[in-house]
MARZADO-529355 format. One record per residue (C-alpha): x, y, z. Coordinates in steps of 0.2 Angstrom, whole numbers, plus 5000, padded with zeros to 4 digits. Example, Ala and Ser with C-alpha at 12.3 -4.5 7.8 and 13.67 -1.06 7.14 Angstrom:
506249785039;506849955036;
END
This chain:
521049494845;520749674842;518949644834;518549544850;519049684861;518049814851;516549694852;516649674870;516849864873;515349904862;514249774872;514849844888;514550024882;512849984876;512349904893;513050054903;512150184892;510550084892;510450084911;509150184921;509150234939;507650174949;506950224966;505450144975;504450244987;503150174999;501950285009;501150235025;499550305033;499150365051;500250295065;499150315080;499350265098;497850235109;497950175127;497449995122;498949995111;500150055124;499449925136;499749795124;501549845121;501949855139;503049725147;502849715166;504449615169;505549745160;504449895163;504749935144;503649955129;503949845114;503049875097;504149755086;502849625084;501549765077;502549785061;503349615059;502149565045;502349725035;504249735038;504749635023;503749755011;504549905020;506249825017;505949784999;505749974995;507150104994;506150235004;504750215017;503750375023;502450365037;501350495046;501750505064;500050555072;500650565090;501950665100;503350585109;503150705124;503750575137;502850515152;501450515157;500950435141;499150465135;497950425121;496550525113;496250665113;498050725118;499250605112;500950555119;501750385115;503250295121;504850325111;504950145108;503550155095;504750245083;506150135087;505149985081;504550085066;506350115061;506849935064;505449885053;506049995039;505250165040;506550295035;505550465036;504150525047;502950665044;502550765060;501250905054;499550845059;498050905070;498850825085;500550905083;500151035098;499350905109;500750925122;501251105119;503051155116;503751005125;502750885114;503450965098;505250995103;505450825112;504750735097;506050815086;507450775098;506950585099;506850575080;508550655078;509350545091;508750395081;509250475064;507550465057;507250615045;505750715047;504850875042;503150965046;503551035063;505051135069;505851195085;505851375078;505851475062;507651455059;507551265060;506151275047;507151375035;508551235036;507451085037;505751115029;506251035012;506650855016;507850795002;507750604997;509250584987;509550404982;509950294967;510350444957;508650534960;508250684970;506450694977;505850834988;504550805002;503550945010;502250915024;500751015030;499151005041;497451095039;497551135058;497951085076;496251055083;496151235089;497651225100;498751375097;500551335090;501651375105;503051495101;504451485095;503951315088;503251305070;501951185062;501751195044;499951245040;499051215023;499151395018;499251424999;500351575000;501551485012;501551335001;501851434986;503451514994;504051344999;503851274982;504751424974;506251374985;506051194982;506151214963;507751304965;508551144971;508251054954;507150904961;506650764950;504950754959;504050864972;502950774984;501750854996;501150745011;499550825017;498450805033;496750865027;494950815023;493450765035;493650625047;492750465043;492150525026;492650415012;492550544998;493650694997;492750865000;492851014988;494151104998;495350954995;495050954977;495351134975;496951124986;497550984975;497251084959;498151224966;499751124972;499851044955;499851204946;501251264958;502351114953;501950974965;502050804956;501250694969;500050724984;499950594998;498450625010;498050575028;496850615042;495150555038;495550385046;494750295031;495250265014;494850395001;495250374982;496950364973;497250444956;498550434942;498450544927;499550604913;499150774907;498950794888;500350894881;499351054877;498851054896;500551034902;501551174894;501851274909;502051124921;503751044925;503150864924;501650784916;501250634927;500250674943;499750564957;498450604970;498150504985;496750584995;496850475011;497950315015;496750285030;497450215047;499050115047;498950065065;497650115078;496350055090;494950115079;493849955076;492350035067;491949985049;493150065036;494250125051;495149965055;496449975041;497050075027;498350065012;500150085008;500550164991;502050124981;502750224967;504250174957;505250314948;506450284934;507750404927;508450374910;510150434903;509450594897;508850644915;507050614911;506050544926;504450444925;503350334935;503750154930;502550074942;501250124955;499950034966;499350004983;499349874997;497849855008;498349835027;497249785041;497549795060;497249625068;496849655086;496749495096;496849425114;498249315118;499549285133;498349375144;498249535134;497749615118;498949615103;499049725088;499749665071;499749755055;499349625042;499649645023;497749605019;498049515003;499249395011;498149345025;496349355019;496249175016;497449115029;496948975040;498149035053;496849165058;495449135070;493849115059;493049275067;494649375064;494749315046;492949365043;493249535050;494749555038;493749495024;492449625027;493749765027;494549695011;492849675002;492349855007;493949925002;494149844985;492349884981;492550064985;494250084977;493849994961;492350114959;493250274963;495150254959;495750314943;497150214935;497750144952;497749954956;498149844970;499649734974;499049564978;499949414985;500249264975;500249124987;500848994975;502449084971;502649184987;502749354978;501749514976;501049554959;500249714954;498449674948;498249704929;499649634918;499849794909;500149894924;502049844926;502549924910;501250054909;501350164894;501150344902;500650414885;499150304884;498450344901;497550504900;496350564913;496050554932;496050744935;494850874930;495850984918;494551124917;495451244929;497251204923;
END
């Protein structure tokens, strides 16, 4: 009997000590609100706005991940609601985002100051009332000192998230509110404070780049290099409203001596998540997934990474336009869609895959397996990627 007890104890002990903690993160692009979207969401009978249907098809992906982070590129300044160029969306937009599974919203972007001080402060008040965590804009400098570093603490991992924008369309930031700007010295100071909190990973969500340009500019590349040397692990980009390349790299040991971590992820632009922009390359975007794992020695690594293509289906039904964000791979061959709509979706998918296959570095797509009704990461080797064998993706000349 004693031998059996010892054997069981050893088995249980081996199982416990072999466990690793995992955290799946999903990053979503620009959440925009143009007037046609608001008109589509409006219910004359109830005099309310309802966006639930917009996110119904991506909600299962949201809810299959531990953490979902999106870029809120509008203010919640209240009525009168308005679209471009000075955005103010109904509060129900973020209510529906939360119901769909969004946990965190980034608020620093070129439209942060569209509605002045009221736009900034009321947006924060609405998000707080809904218990949606956020960073990037603040009611005052005291609030920034307390809330600037957004802590994601779940499943035994500690991830720190920071948010910055290149500017606010020339609109002065109204005092005493604060909008985080992409200033190297400011970011350096913030990263010094962030590292004191012993994060497992540091993520910078950046609003940057040139609108509608599919390749990053030199300033983006230089800023990325700077942030990585200052200790940022992952950079997630937005603003161009089109996809820009994604890169995963493992720095060789000799180039990583002074860096806290070796693995780097650089997403130049996620493109549009939802908007009324219908031009080529602008009618969709991507969601990037990163799965982190921590072993019993406290070592954290990227277990899995990839992207989902998403496309905005704008169609007329029931006397009005409708907007649905569709996981592209799941619907590209669907007979449920009108042939004209399916052709538009295929154009986006073909354009996106061709572009990303050419320019991405060590970054593949999650594709939907219709036979088994599951998502699979393209490339059989990607699920258990050996980080030590994947070298490259970033220029190391200036490290």
